[in-house]
Structures are given as C-alpha cells and as structure tokens.
C-alpha positions as CSV (number, residue, x, y, z in Angstrom):
1,X,-9.0,7.6,-17.6
2,X,-11.7,5.6,-20.2
3,X,-15.3,5.0,-19.3
4,X,-14.9,1.5,-19.2
5,X,-12.4,1.5,-16.4
6,X,-13.8,4.1,-13.9
7,X,-14.8,2.8,-10.6
8,X,-17.3,4.9,-8.2
9,X,-15.4,6.7,-5.3
10,X,-17.0,6.3,-2.0
11,X,-15.7,9.7,-0.3
12,X,-16.7,10.3,3.5
13,X,-17.3,14.2,3.6
14,X,-18.6,16.8,5.0
15,X,-17.5,20.6,4.8
16,X,-17.9,20.9,8.7
17,X,-14.7,18.9,8.3
18,X,-12.8,21.8,6.9
19,X,-12.0,25.0,8.4
20,X,-11.0,28.7,6.9
21,X,-8.9,30.3,9.1
22,X,-5.7,30.7,9.0
23,X,-4.1,27.7,11.3
24,X,-0.8,28.2,10.5
25,X,1.8,26.2,8.4
26,X,-0.3,23.0,7.4
27,X,-2.7,23.0,4.8
28,X,-4.6,19.8,6.3
29,X,-7.6,22.0,7.5
30,X,-8.2,23.2,3.9
31,X,-7.0,20.5,1.9
32,X,-10.9,18.2,2.0
33,X,-12.8,20.5,0.2
34,X,-10.1,21.1,-2.6
35,X,-9.3,18.0,-3.1
36,X,-12.5,15.9,-3.8
37,X,-13.5,19.1,-6.2
38,X,-10.4,18.7,-8.1
39,X,-11.3,14.4,-7.9
40,X,-14.7,15.4,-9.6
41,X,-13.1,17.3,-12.5
42,X,-10.8,14.7,-13.1
43,X,-14.5,13.0,-14.5
44,X,-14.3,10.0,-11.3
45,X,-17.6,8.9,-10.5
46,X,-17.5,10.2,-7.0
47,X,-20.2,9.8,-4.1
48,X,-20.3,11.4,-1.4
49,X,-21.9,9.8,1.6
50,X,-23.1,11.1,4.8
51,X,-20.7,11.3,8.2
52,X,-21.4,12.2,11.3
53,X,-19.4,13.9,14.0
54,X,-17.7,11.7,17.4
55,X,-18.6,12.0,20.4
56,X,-16.1,12.3,23.6
57,X,-16.6,9.1,24.8
58,X,-16.2,7.6,21.1
59,X,-12.9,9.3,20.5
60,X,-11.9,8.5,24.1
61,X,-11.8,4.9,23.0
62,X,-8.5,5.7,22.0
63,X,-7.3,8.7,24.2
64,X,-7.2,10.3,27.4
65,X,-11.0,11.7,28.0
66,X,-9.9,14.5,30.5
67,X,-7.1,15.6,27.3
68,X,-10.3,15.2,25.0
69,X,-12.9,17.2,26.9
70,X,-9.9,19.9,27.3
71,X,-9.0,20.0,23.6
72,X,-12.9,20.0,22.4
73,X,-13.5,22.7,25.4
74,X,-10.5,25.1,24.0
75,X,-8.5,24.3,27.2
76,X,-5.7,22.6,25.9
77,X,-3.6,23.7,22.3
78,X,-4.3,21.0,19.6
79,X,-2.0,19.6,17.0
80,X,-2.3,23.3,15.6
81,X,-0.8,24.8,18.4
82,X,-3.8,26.6,19.0
83,X,-7.3,26.5,21.3
84,X,-9.5,27.4,18.7
85,X,-12.8,25.9,19.1
86,X,-13.6,26.1,15.1
87,X,-10.5,23.7,15.6
88,X,-11.9,21.7,18.0
89,X,-14.9,21.3,16.5
90,X,-14.0,20.1,12.9
91,X,-11.5,17.3,14.6
92,X,-14.9,15.7,15.7
93,X,-15.9,15.7,12.0
94,X,-12.6,14.4,10.9
95,X,-12.4,11.4,12.9
96,X,-16.2,11.0,12.2
97,X,-15.1,11.3,8.2
98,X,-12.6,8.2,9.2
99,X,-14.9,6.6,11.1
100,X,-17.9,6.2,8.9
101,X,-15.7,5.0,5.7
102,X,-13.8,2.5,7.9
103,X,-17.5,1.1,9.0
104,X,-18.7,1.2,5.1
105,X,-15.4,-0.5,4.2
106,X,-15.6,-3.1,6.6
107,X,-19.1,-4.1,6.6
108,X,-19.3,-3.9,2.5
109,X,-16.1,-5.3,1.4
110,X,-15.3,-2.3,-1.0
111,X,-12.6,0.6,-0.9
112,X,-13.4,4.3,0.7
113,X,-12.2,7.5,0.6
114,X,-11.9,9.6,3.9
115,X,-10.1,13.4,2.6
116,X,-8.6,13.6,5.9
117,X,-5.4,14.3,7.5
118,X,-3.9,15.1,11.5
119,X,-3.6,11.6,12.9
120,X,-0.7,10.0,13.4
121,X,1.2,12.3,15.6
122,X,-1.4,12.4,17.8
123,X,-1.0,10.5,21.3
124,X,-3.0,9.3,24.0
125,X,-2.8,12.7,25.7
126,X,-1.1,14.9,23.5
127,X,-1.1,16.7,20.5
128,X,1.6,16.8,18.0
129,X,2.8,17.7,14.8
130,X,-0.6,19.1,13.7
131,X,-2.1,16.1,14.5
132,X,-4.7,16.4,17.6
133,X,-6.7,12.6,17.8
134,X,-5.6,9.6,16.0
135,X,-8.6,8.8,14.1
136,X,-6.5,5.6,12.9
137,X,-6.5,4.0,16.0
138,X,-10.1,5.4,17.4
139,X,-11.7,3.6,14.1
140,X,-9.7,0.3,14.7
141,X,-10.8,-0.3,18.0
142,X,-14.3,1.0,17.0
143,X,-14.0,-1.9,14.6
144,X,-12.9,-4.3,16.8
145,X,-15.1,-3.8,20.1
146,X,-18.6,-2.8,17.8
147,X,-18.1,-4.8,14.6
148,X,-15.7,-8.0,15.5
149,X,-13.0,-7.3,12.9
150,X,-10.2,-9.4,14.4
151,X,-7.3,-7.7,12.7
152,X,-6.6,-4.2,11.0
153,X,-3.6,-2.9,9.3
154,X,-2.5,0.5,9.1
155,X,-0.2,1.4,6.0
156,X,1.4,4.7,6.8
157,X,3.2,6.1,3.5
158,X,3.1,9.7,4.9
159,X,6.6,10.6,5.4
160,X,6.8,10.9,9.1
161,X,6.6,8.1,11.2
162,X,3.0,7.7,13.0
163,X,4.4,7.7,16.6
164,X,1.3,8.9,17.5
165,X,-0.7,5.8,16.1
166,X,1.9,3.8,17.8
167,X,1.6,5.8,21.4
168,X,-2.3,5.2,21.3
169,X,-1.7,1.2,20.2
170,X,0.5,1.1,23.4
171,X,-1.8,2.8,25.7
172,X,-5.3,1.0,24.8
173,X,-3.5,-2.5,24.6
174,X,-4.1,-2.5,20.8
175,X,-1.2,-4.8,19.5
176,X,-2.7,-8.0,19.5
177,X,-5.0,-6.9,16.4
178,X,-3.5,-3.9,15.4
179,X,-0.4,-4.1,12.4
180,X,1.3,-0.6,11.4
181,X,4.2,-0.2,8.5
182,X,5.1,3.3,8.7
183,X,7.7,4.1,6.2
184,X,9.0,7.5,8.5
185,X,10.5,4.3,9.9
186,X,12.7,3.5,7.8
187,X,15.3,5.3,5.6
188,X,13.8,5.1,2.0
189,X,15.6,7.8,-0.5
190,X,16.5,7.8,-3.8
191,X,19.2,5.6,-4.0
192,X,17.2,3.1,-2.4
193,X,13.5,4.1,-3.1
194,X,13.2,2.2,-6.5
195,X,14.0,-1.4,-4.8
196,X,11.3,-0.3,-2.1
197,X,8.1,0.1,-4.7
198,X,9.2,-2.9,-6.8
199,X,9.3,-4.5,-3.3
200,X,5.7,-2.5,-1.9
201,X,3.4,-5.8,-3.5
202,X,5.6,-8.1,-1.2
203,X,5.5,-5.9,2.1
204,X,1.9,-5.6,2.4
205,X,1.1,-9.4,1.4
206,X,3.5,-9.9,4.5
207,X,2.4,-7.4,6.9
208,X,-1.3,-7.6,6.0
209,X,-2.3,-11.0,4.4
210,X,-4.5,-11.4,7.6
211,X,-6.3,-8.3,7.7
212,X,-10.0,-7.7,7.8
213,X,-9.4,-3.9,6.6
214,X,-6.5,-1.9,5.6
215,X,-6.0,1.7,6.5
216,X,-3.9,3.6,3.9
217,X,-2.2,6.7,4.7
218,X,-1.4,8.3,1.2
219,X,0.9,10.8,2.4
220,X,2.0,13.4,-0.5
221,X,5.2,14.8,1.8
222,X,7.6,12.0,0.8
223,X,7.3,13.8,-2.9
224,X,11.3,14.5,-3.1
225,X,10.3,18.3,-4.0
226,X,8.3,18.4,-0.2
227,X,10.4,20.9,2.0
228,X,9.3,18.6,5.1
229,X,10.2,15.2,3.0
230,X,12.1,12.6,5.1
231,X,11.7,9.2,4.1
232,X,10.6,8.6,0.5
233,X,12.3,11.3,-1.8
234,X,9.9,9.8,-4.7
235,X,9.2,11.3,-7.9
236,X,5.3,12.5,-9.1
237,X,5.4,9.0,-11.2
238,X,6.4,7.2,-8.1
239,X,4.3,8.6,-6.2
240,X,1.3,7.2,-8.3
241,X,2.8,4.0,-9.0
242,X,2.9,3.5,-4.9
243,X,-0.5,4.3,-4.9
244,X,-1.5,2.1,-7.6
245,X,0.6,-0.8,-6.4
246,X,-1.5,-0.7,-3.0
247,X,-4.5,-0.7,-4.4
248,X,-3.9,-3.4,-6.8
249,X,-2.2,-5.6,-4.6
250,X,-5.1,-5.2,-1.8
251,X,-8.0,-6.4,-5.0
252,X,-5.6,-9.2,-5.4
253,X,-6.0,-9.9,-1.4
254,X,-9.4,-9.2,-1.3
255,X,-8.4,-6.6,1.6
256,X,-10.3,-3.5,1.5
257,X,-9.0,0.0,1.3
258,X,-9.7,3.1,3.4
259,X,-7.7,5.9,1.8
260,X,-7.0,9.3,3.9
261,X,-4.7,12.3,2.6
262,X,-2.0,12.5,5.6
263,X,0.5,14.7,4.9
264,X,2.0,17.4,2.5
265,X,3.8,20.8,2.4
266,X,4.2,22.4,-1.3
267,X,3.7,25.6,-2.3
268,X,1.6,26.6,-3.1
269,X,-1.4,24.5,-2.4
270,X,-2.2,23.5,-5.9
271,X,1.5,21.0,-6.1
272,X,-0.2,19.5,-3.0
273,X,-3.8,19.0,-4.6
274,X,-2.5,17.9,-7.8
275,X,-0.1,15.1,-5.8
276,X,-3.4,13.3,-4.2
277,X,-5.6,13.6,-7.6
278,X,-2.8,10.8,-8.6
279,X,-4.2,8.8,-5.6
280,X,-7.7,9.0,-7.5
281,X,-5.9,8.4,-10.9
282,X,-4.0,5.4,-9.2
283,X,-7.2,3.7,-7.8
284,X,-9.2,3.9,-11.4
285,X,-6.0,2.2,-12.9
286,X,-5.4,0.0,-10.5
287,X,-6.2,-3.9,-11.3
288,X,-9.6,-5.8,-9.9
C-alpha cells in the first residue's frame, strides 16, 4: 500500500467490547482488539473513535424488553450459551460500537468500521449462534427514528443466513425501510462463486442504490477452509476481491459503508485475523 493511496480508517472501538474469559467455540469476543492491532501493524492510518454502551431501552428498540433485561441481569443465556455478566456488559458496548459507527457514517457520509460480531442470528426475544442482540437492526431503527434516514441496506456476506436480522426486522415492522441481502440464503459454492463475484457489483446496485447507508457484514467464515463454511467457499484472493468490489461500488454510488467483522472459525485464531486484514487492504485499494 503506497503512501499516496492510504485512506483514514475511522474505527469505533473500546476495550470494554472485548472479554478475556473463555466463551467457547466462537472467537468473536476476543477478535476486536487483535483485529485493530493488526490493521495498525499494516500501516493503515487508523483513528480510534469513542463509543458508548447502549441502554436497555436502546437495545429494546429491536428486541423484547424483558428479554434484554434478562440477558443483562444474567437471568437468560446469551448467544454463547452462558449467563456471564461480563459477556452481558460487553454486549452493550458491541452494539454501541456499531450504532456510533453508523451514526457517524450517516451524518458525515463517510465509511466507518465497527470491529464487532455476533449480531445476525439474534432474534427478537432469543439468542442463537453466538449472537445475542442484533446490532444491525438496532442501528437501522435508531437511524430511521432519530436521524430521519429513509432507507438502510444490510449486505450480509457472512457464510450463514441472517435469520435473526430478518426476525427482528419483521417483529419491529421495519421491512419498509430495511433491505437485507444475506449470502447464507443462497447456494454459493466453488462451482459458481466466481460468477457470483463477477455479479457482486450489479447485486449491490440492484438492491441498495436507493439506500442512505449500507451495513456490511464482512464475514470470513465463507472462506473455503473454514470449518463452518456453508455458502461461499471463497479463496483468500476472492475474499479480498469481494471486499474491494463492495467498497469500490459503494464509493461510486456515494453510499457510506459501515463495516463489521461477523463470523470466522478457523484455527489458530491468527488465520481469521489475517483474513480480516484483507478487509483493510481492500478498503485501501478500492477505487474512490
């Protein structure tokens, strides 16, 4: 990456969104700190932006309030399958990271980054698949209600379908202003993933041209070596190309993008971090 091409990355992050305790199979609780460190080591010009924890009422804008209280009070199991209060507290910060990144992107019409995961399987009143609160729907509804955004797009390129996102959209009657495309809803495998990538720019234009902002789940569990790969089966080079197409197309359409990390399950963890590094490189290399 040459000095002339480097773009500032606005990363909405606080160490409070990470937890060090063992929460099982998913590494999502540990990723944010490691990903931000690696992006810095790549030489990317990163500005860390302040975030805040969301309140019960803010999270409950997309969820049943008793469910939210039960999670935060340690009475209901979270998406990791435990009732840890440390995990519960971190969830207020992960959703806060994504909301703060979304508000800034919408107001300033600029790309932002939220190093977060664990959103798209969380339903209106249930946790599932390492996901507890759907930060995507929370942010979309708040942008609509408080900032007058007219149309929000969700491009979910995690390998697994965003079923929780759709559930929260439906339960909150938000279908008229949120459009979601989820890779996991389609049979994208090695035999047709090259064709899918060639059509990705058109896919974005067809689904999101009228959006004020795009939420981009840049999941890396769609990599061919991931033990949980369902849809995608992309090579490392294709992951980079995917992200570059997303940023270049949205730049051309003048749609600000809020990127988060979503899934990835390879071991050792460094393999996942390396794939998330491709997102930063693709952002730097994308056409303005």
